N, C-alpha and C positions, 0 to 999 in steps of 0.2 A: 491648654490650661487645666489644672487639676480640678476634678469635680468634687464638690464639698456637699456633705449631707448633715442634716440635723434630725434626730428623732426627739419629738417633743411630746411630753405628757406622762402621766402616771401609768404604771404597769397595768392596772386593772381597766384602763380606758383604751379605746381604740386610738392608736397613735397616728398622728399625721406625719407623714414623711415629707421633708422638704429637701430638694436638691437644686443646685444652681451651678451654671457654668462660669459664673462670675464670683463676686464676693458674697459670702454668707456669714454673718456674724451674729452670735447670740449674746444678748445682754440680760440684765436682771429682769427687766420688764418687757422687752421686745426683741424681735428678731429682725435684722436688717438684711435685705436681699437686693443685690444689683446684678444686672445681666439677665440671662434667660433662666427662668425658674420653673420647677414642677412641684406641685403640692398634692399629696394624696388626700383622700377623704379621712376624716378623723378630727381629733381635738388638739389644739395648741393652747397651752395655758399661759400664753403671752400675746401681746399684740404683734401684728405683722406689718412691716414697712417694706414695700417693694417699689423700686424705681426702674425696673426693666420690663420685660415681657414675661407673663406668667400664665400658667394653666393649673386649674384646680380640678382634679379627677374625683368626683363624688361630693358628698356633703362635708363642709368645713365649719368647725366651731373654733372661735378664737376670742381673745380679749380686746380686739379692736383691729381696724384695718386702715392703712394709708397706702394708696397706690397712685403713682405719678407716671405710669407707663400704660401697658396694655395687659389687662387681666381678664381671663375668661374661665368661667366655672361651669361644670356640667351638672351640678346639683344645687343644693341649698347652701346659703351662707348665713351663719349666725355669729354676730359680733357682740360681745359683752363689753361694749365701750363705743367710742366714736368711730364713724366710718367716713373716710375722705377719699375722693378720687378726682384727679385732675387730668386724667387721660381717658382711656377707653375701658369701660367696665361692662362685662356681659355675664350675667348669672342666669342659668337656665331655669332654676327653681325659684324659691322664695328668698327674700332678703329680710332678715330680722336684726334689729339693733336696739340695745337698751340705753344707748347714748344718743348723740345727734348724728346727722348725716349731711355731708356737703359734697355736691357733685358739680364740677365745673367743666367737664369734658362731655364725652358721649357715654350715656348710661342706658342699658337695656336689661330689664328684669322680666323673666318669663312668667313668673307667678305673682303672688301678692307681695306688698311691702308693708312692714310693720316697724315703726320707729317710735321709741319712747320719748326721745328728746325732740329737737326741731329738725325740719328737713328743708334744705336749701338746694336748688338746682338752677344753675345759670347756663347750662349747655343743653344738649339734646337729652331728653328724659322720657323713656318709654317703659310702660309697665303693662304686663299682660293680664293683670287682675286688679283688685282694689288696693288703695293706699290708705293706711290708717296711721295717724301721727298724734302723739299726746300733746305736743307743744304746737308751734305754728309752722306754716308751710309758705315758702316763697319760691315762685318760679319766674325766671326772667329770660329763659331761652325758649326752646321749642319742646312742648310736652304733649304726650299722648297717653291717656290713662284709660285702659279698657275695663272700667268698673267705677265704683264709687271713690271719691276723694274726700277724706274727712280729717278734721283736726279739732282738738279741744279748744284751741285759741284761734288766731286769725289765719285765713288763707289769702295770700296776696299774689296775683298773677299778672305779670306785665309782658310775658312772651306769648307767642302764638300757641294756642292750646285747643286740644280736642279731648273731651271727657265723655265717655260712653254712659256713665251712671250719674248719680247725684253728687252735689257738692254740699258738704255739711260742715259748719264751723260756727264759732262765736261771731266773727265778722268775715264777710266775703267781699274782696275788692278785686275787680278784674278790669285792667286797663285804666286804673284810677290815677296813675302817676302822670304828671305833665311831661310832654315830650314823646310819649309812646302811643298816645291815643289814636293817631292817624296811621300808625305803622303796623299794628297788630290786629288780629281778629281772634275771636274766642267762640267756641261752639260747645254747648252743653246739651247732651241728648237726654239727660234727666232733669231734675229740679235743683234749685238752689235754696237751701234751708239754713237760715242764720238765726242765732239767738239775739243778735243785736243789729248790726248794720250790713246792708247789701248795697254795693255801689258797682254797677256794671256799665261798661262802655264798649261799643262795637261788638256786642255779644249776642249770639243767638241761643235762646233757651227753649228747648222743645217742651219742657214741663212747666211747673209753677215756680214762682219766687215767693219766699216767705221771709219777713224780717221785721224788726221793730221800726227801723228807719230805712227806707228804700229809695235809691236813686237809680233811675233808668236813663243812662246817658245816650249821647248822640250815636246814631247808627245801630242801636240795639233792636232786636226783635224778640218778643216774648210770645210764644205760641200758646202757653197755658194762661194761668191767672196770677196776677200779682196781689199778694196779701201783705198788708202792713198794719202795724199797731198804732204808731204815733204820727209818722210823717212820710210823705211820698213826694218825690220830684221826678217829672218826666220831661225829657228834652223834646222839643217840637219835631225833631227828626228821628224820634224813636217810634217803633211800631208795636202796638199791643193788640193781641187778638181779642181780648176781653177787658171789660172795665175793671179797674182795680177795686179790691174789696178790703174794707177795714175790719180787723178782727181784734179780739181781746188777747192780752198777753199770754194767758194760759192756753191759747190755741196755737202758739208757735211750736 
């Protein structure tokens, strides 16, 4: 099969070279790739849609990314738009997106993740550093974050989770959905800090918990101190190392 190539971007910028042994088509706003593809480092002034296997050699900047196959990058990935992966995505460096991100396959990011929209992960999601999201976060698969996990809005986790740092958001809900409480376990090596609600079930927290309204559900163990402003509920099968402490709203 004839090999096809596309050089994308303006002359003064470092061009990203794309080649594919399958179909490679360039449209007004995106580039469509099927088959086995290779992408060099540089910038593509369009979004990329890949449905085969692909490799990125170096740092890549594009207007968005959709992958339904296997994609592996040796550097950083910057997307000025939405990011979606339903296959296997492995980026050695950092991942930055100024849209939203949706991962339903196996995702591994070697460094930090910074998403300006919302982040949804329903598969395996592993990050080597911290994760910062402007909107909300939803995890329903298996997640492992080697740093802090933070969002401006709510963080909802219903899958098995290990977080090495702190969890910071407006609301933090872990194992709060009916039907998953007995199946999953959650481990936080840092603290949970919420501006509003904290609801944790079968969760071990090595640090503190702070929230306006706090619920410590069945099977949870809190090794630090639970701080609350208005209301606290503690299941009889939860374990607290210290007595809960009521604080003022300005102490959150």
